[in-house]
C-alpha positions in Angstrom: 0.0 0.0 0.0 1.3 3.5 -0.9 0.6 6.8 0.7 -1.0 9.5 -1.5 2.3 11.4 -1.7 4.0 8.2 -2.9 1.5 7.7 -5.7 2.1 11.3 -6.8 5.8 10.7 -6.9 5.4 7.4 -8.8 3.2 9.3 -11.3 5.9 11.9 -11.9 8.5 9.1 -12.3 6.2 7.3 -14.8 5.8 10.5 -16.8 9.5 11.3 -16.7 10.4 7.8 -18.0 7.7 8.0 -20.6 8.8 11.3 -22.2 12.1 9.8 -23.4 10.4 6.7 -25.0 7.5 8.6 -26.5 9.8 11.2 -28.1 12.2 8.5 -29.4 9.4 6.3 -30.7 7.7 9.2 -32.5 11.0 10.2 -34.1 11.5 6.6 -35.2 8.0 6.7 -36.9 8.7 10.1 -38.6 12.1 8.9 -39.8 11.5 5.2 -40.1 13.7 4.6 -43.2 16.6 6.4 -41.4 16.0 4.3 -38.3 16.1 1.1 -40.3 19.3 2.2 -41.9 20.8 2.9 -38.5 19.9 -0.6 -37.3 21.6 -2.0 -40.4 24.7 0.0 -39.8 24.9 -1.3 -36.2 24.6 -4.9 -37.4 21.3 -5.6 -35.6 19.9 -8.9 -36.7 16.4 -9.3 -38.2 16.0 -5.5 -38.8 12.6 -6.2 -40.5 11.3 -7.4 -37.1 13.5 -5.3 -34.8 12.5 -1.9 -36.2 8.8 -2.2 -35.8 9.2 -3.9 -32.4 11.5 -1.2 -31.1 9.1 1.5 -32.4 6.1 -0.2 -30.8 7.8 -0.8 -27.5 8.8 2.9 -27.3 5.4 4.4 -28.3 3.1 1.9 -26.7 5.4 1.5 -23.6 5.5 5.3 -23.2 1.7 5.6 -23.4 1.2 2.7 -21.0 3.6 4.3 -18.5 1.6 7.5 -18.5 -1.7 5.8 -17.9 -0.3 3.3 -15.5 -1.6 0.1 -17.1 0.1 -3.3 -16.4 3.1 -1.5 -14.9 4.9 -4.4 -13.3 5.2 -6.5 -16.5 5.7 -3.4 -18.6 8.6 -2.3 -16.3 10.4 -5.6 -16.8 9.9 -5.4 -20.5 11.2 -1.8 -20.6 14.2 -2.6 -18.4 15.2 -5.5 -20.7 14.6 -3.3 -23.8 16.7 -0.5 -22.3 19.6 -2.7 -21.5 19.4 -4.3 -24.9 19.5 -0.9 -26.6 22.5 0.1 -24.4 24.4 -3.0 -25.5 23.4 -2.8 -29.2 23.3 1.0 -29.7 25.9 2.3 -27.4 28.7 -0.3 -27.8 31.5 2.0 -26.6 34.0 -0.9 -26.5 33.9 -0.9 -30.4 34.6 2.8 -30.8 38.1 4.1 -31.4 37.5 7.8 -31.5 38.0 9.1 -28.0 35.3 11.8 -28.1 32.7 9.5 -29.6 33.7 6.7 -27.2 33.2 9.1 -24.2 29.7 10.0 -25.5 28.8 6.3 -26.0 30.0 5.5 -22.5 27.7 8.2 -21.1 24.7 7.0 -23.1 25.4 3.3 -22.2 25.4 4.0 -18.5 22.4 6.4 -18.9 20.4 3.4 -20.3 21.6 1.2 -17.4 20.4 3.9 -15.0 17.0 4.1 -16.7 16.7 0.3 -16.5 17.3 0.6 -12.8 14.4 3.1 -12.6 12.2 0.5 -14.4 13.2 -2.1 -11.9 12.2 0.2 -9.0 8.8 0.7 -10.8 8.5 -3.0 -11.0 8.8 -3.2 -7.2 6.6 -0.2 -6.4 3.9 -0.7 -9.0 2.0 2.1 -10.7 0.6 3.8 -7.6 -3.0 4.8 -7.0 -3.0 7.5 -9.8 -3.1 4.9 -12.6 -5.4 2.4 -14.3 -3.7 -0.3 -12.2 -4.4 1.6 -9.0 -8.1 2.2 -10.0 -8.5 -1.5 -10.6 -6.8 -2.7 -7.4 -9.0 -3.9 -4.6 -9.3 -1.5 -1.7 -9.1 -2.4 1.9 -12.3 -2.4 3.9 -15.2 -4.6 4.7 -16.1 -7.2 2.2 -19.5 -8.8 2.4 
């Protein structure tokens, strides 16, 4: 059970996490051919499947974060997705240019930190200000 202030903070956290994914997902949709080309350049396997899945995860995941629907399983999916994008998209260990490598290291660890936020969201749940919270049984007398 969470206190009202906790639910407010969890809502802010959900919104903060969602902004990055919604923006990125919409940019992928608007520049889909470029995104597919980027995945090819990174050597991502099965780009025909990976590109629409990544776009859907970001857009749908971002929307579900905002409304707070199925947050615990969503948080696990988003944590795994964020670590996968860190490994595939920010592979600093393959970069020889020092400035670019430094940038990739920052982005890699940023993704790992975001995944940590999703794991915390998995533990806390969506809070009361959410679809999940509205659907949860409340304490009280049951007849």
